[in-house]
C-alpha positions in Angstrom: 7.5 11.7 27.0 8.6 9.2 24.3 8.3 5.4 24.8 10.0 2.7 22.8 7.8 0.6 20.5 8.3 -2.5 18.3 6.7 -3.1 15.0 6.6 -5.6 12.2 5.2 -5.3 8.7 2.5 -7.9 7.8 3.2 -9.4 4.4 1.2 -11.5 2.0 3.5 -14.0 0.2 1.2 -15.6 -2.5 3.8 -18.1 -3.7 6.3 -18.8 -0.9 8.7 -20.4 -3.3 9.1 -17.2 -5.3 9.7 -15.1 -2.1 7.7 -12.1 -3.6 5.4 -10.3 -1.1 3.0 -7.4 -0.7 3.0 -5.4 2.5 -0.6 -5.6 3.8 -0.4 -4.2 7.4 1.6 -3.3 10.4 1.6 -4.6 14.1 2.8 -2.0 16.7 3.5 -3.0 20.3 4.3 -0.4 23.0 4.5 -2.0 26.4 5.0 1.3 28.3 1.6 2.5 26.8 0.0 -0.9 27.2 -0.7 -0.8 23.5 -0.8 -3.6 20.9 -2.5 -2.7 17.7 -2.6 -3.8 14.1 -4.0 -2.4 10.9 -4.4 -4.4 7.6 -5.4 -3.3 4.1 -5.4 -5.5 1.0 -4.6 -3.8 -2.3 -6.3 -6.3 -4.6 -4.8 -5.0 -7.8 -1.2 -5.2 -6.5 -1.8 -8.6 -4.9 -3.2 -10.0 -8.2 -0.1 -8.7 -10.0 1.8 -11.2 -7.9 -0.7 -14.0 -8.3 -3.7 -13.5 -10.6 -5.5 -16.6 -9.2 -5.1 -15.7 -5.5 -8.2 -16.1 -3.3 -8.4 -12.5 -2.1 -11.4 -13.2 0.2 -9.4 -15.9 2.0 -6.4 -13.6 2.4 -8.7 -10.9 3.9 -10.1 -13.5 6.3 -6.7 -14.6 7.4 -5.5 -11.0 7.9 -8.6 -10.0 9.9 -7.5 -12.3 12.6 -4.4 -10.3 13.4 -6.1 -7.2 14.8 -8.4 -9.4 16.7 -5.5 -11.2 18.4 -3.9 -7.8 19.1 -7.2 -6.8 20.9 -7.1 -10.0 22.9 -10.0 -11.5 24.9 -12.1 -14.6 24.4 -13.2 -13.5 20.9 -9.7 -14.0 19.6 -9.4 -17.6 20.7 -6.7 -19.2 23.0 -4.0 -16.8 21.8 -6.1 -13.9 22.9 -5.6 -15.0 26.5 -1.8 -14.4 26.3 -0.2 -11.2 27.6 0.3 -8.4 25.0 4.0 -9.3 24.8 3.3 -13.0 24.2 0.7 -12.1 21.5 3.2 -9.8 19.8 5.9 -12.5 19.9 3.4 -15.1 18.6 2.2 -12.8 15.7 5.8 -11.9 14.7 7.3 -15.4 14.9 8.9 -16.5 11.6 6.6 -18.5 9.4 6.8 -20.0 5.9 3.1 -19.5 5.0 1.2 -17.1 2.9 0.9 -14.6 5.8 4.3 -13.6 7.2 5.8 -10.7 9.1 9.0 -8.7 8.6 11.7 -8.8 11.2 10.8 -6.7 14.3 12.0 -3.1 14.3 12.1 -0.6 17.1 11.4 3.1 17.5 10.4 5.9 19.9 7.0 7.5 20.0 4.7 9.6 22.1 1.5 8.1 20.6 1.4 4.5 19.3 -1.8 5.1 17.4 -0.2 7.8 15.3 2.8 5.5 14.7 0.5 2.9 13.4 -1.1 5.3 10.9 2.3 6.7 9.9 3.7 3.2 9.3 0.6 2.2 7.2 1.1 5.4 5.1 4.8 4.8 4.7 5.1 1.0 4.4 1.8 -0.3 3.1 -0.2 2.3 1.2 0.8 3.5 -2.3 1.9 7.1 -2.0 -0.9 9.5 -3.1 -3.7 7.1 -2.5 -5.8 6.0 0.5 -4.5 2.5 0.0 -7.9 0.9 -0.4 
């Protein structure tokens, strides 16, 4: 049986004033399946095309927090104690920083994990590569 899910694309915006971004991950929330997951990947070559001086290690560190917040628990800090719905809303709230998310989109799925992989392949990874 299919369930509805919400997702947002995680974007790296190296120079906010230029409004250029690189898709670097996806957050998928399916309340009916009790699932909140994120995957992130940084394509350093494509990121440096937008900003040759960007601190890629800092970007990776900031992005790594997102899957941890999705997992919840004490290891993910105070936000990790929120409900899944609250964590998803917090992660997808509009921001004007170097890490942003797209508007939230909705779909139907039988398996949120396969949706996450499909969205990564479709929206983040360069076709014909493994994206890393």
